[in-house]
C-alpha angles and dihedrals in degrees: 000000000000117000097226127156110232127201129213121320118291096185125033121182121184127187095335114188128185131169134180103209107306093344109099101203098172115032107174113340122176126169143140130214120204126216110274093013124133112212120187118201116206135174144111123303109278095027093118101258099129094039090055091052093046090049092052091055095042100251088119123037113227124229093217144353138058135283119190125183118195090336095311121112119239092174128357120197090341095310116115123218118241115296095250090057091045091055092049092052097042093051087067091062127068130198134202114201133212093246100041096238093215117165102253094205094054129075120244090260093051091047087058101042102040097084097042091050099042101032106026093033094229120162112261093238092053092048091048091052089052091048090053090050094050096043087053088052092055093041098250107105089124089062095059094116098029124115119239091244089067094055130090119239092258091051091049091053092049089051088050090054091049090049091052090051092052091079090054095236121195091216131031121205119198122197106201092312095187103036094096093050132093110250093251091058096047095080096060091055094045090051091058090051090049089055091051089051090052088052088055096247111169106241141173110197125190103201146160091202100105098180090051092049091049094048101040109029125090089201134015126210120201114204124198129173095346096313137094097248097178141359137177145113117310094265092052093048101041104032111016105038122145093187114106094201092051091046090054092048093050097042096101091048093050092047093060 
């Protein structure tokens, strides 16, 4: 765990609910994320982790509850603010997906600069300079002009992280960023995330990498059946839990 000092909450979620038909995926989720904090979200498949993340960033519309970003409502008691205000808020958050979502017909450089140029109206030269800086940060400057099809899965995910950083987000959300990777490629992506944590980037990371969650997160949230069933610092979650469901989930990790 990193000993970082965090400031007041950047994200506040209260009583979030989301269903797909008769399947209630999020039942009553409340959490807060402080500035500079790294929160890892763990739990079994189908527990609601990814849906919670997608609802925070507006990719899913909630059925009830409140989401506040830096004091500004995105949705209040299930009612969304006007679309213009939604766009302003959501531009301050970035997301890295499980399957990279790079544009296959664009070079690495163009994948990075398209949103800053078209959405944020930055000059192409300025955006290109930023792309060079961020590709250097993730160790891929030599891939500036490469096409995504020529990259390994780990390289694609590092490009996806750099692309998310191009819009200078105040929060980064990661949805199982290594689950689509071969084990030998996982480490290079996790190392980039570790460096972002060291830089005090505010992050919420849905992950199945328990050792990574234990070592990097300031706080860990355990989701079960659409609820936050437990939360605490890594020591409390991994070694001092009083939650039987969490203990069962972590048994294989503890037995290593």
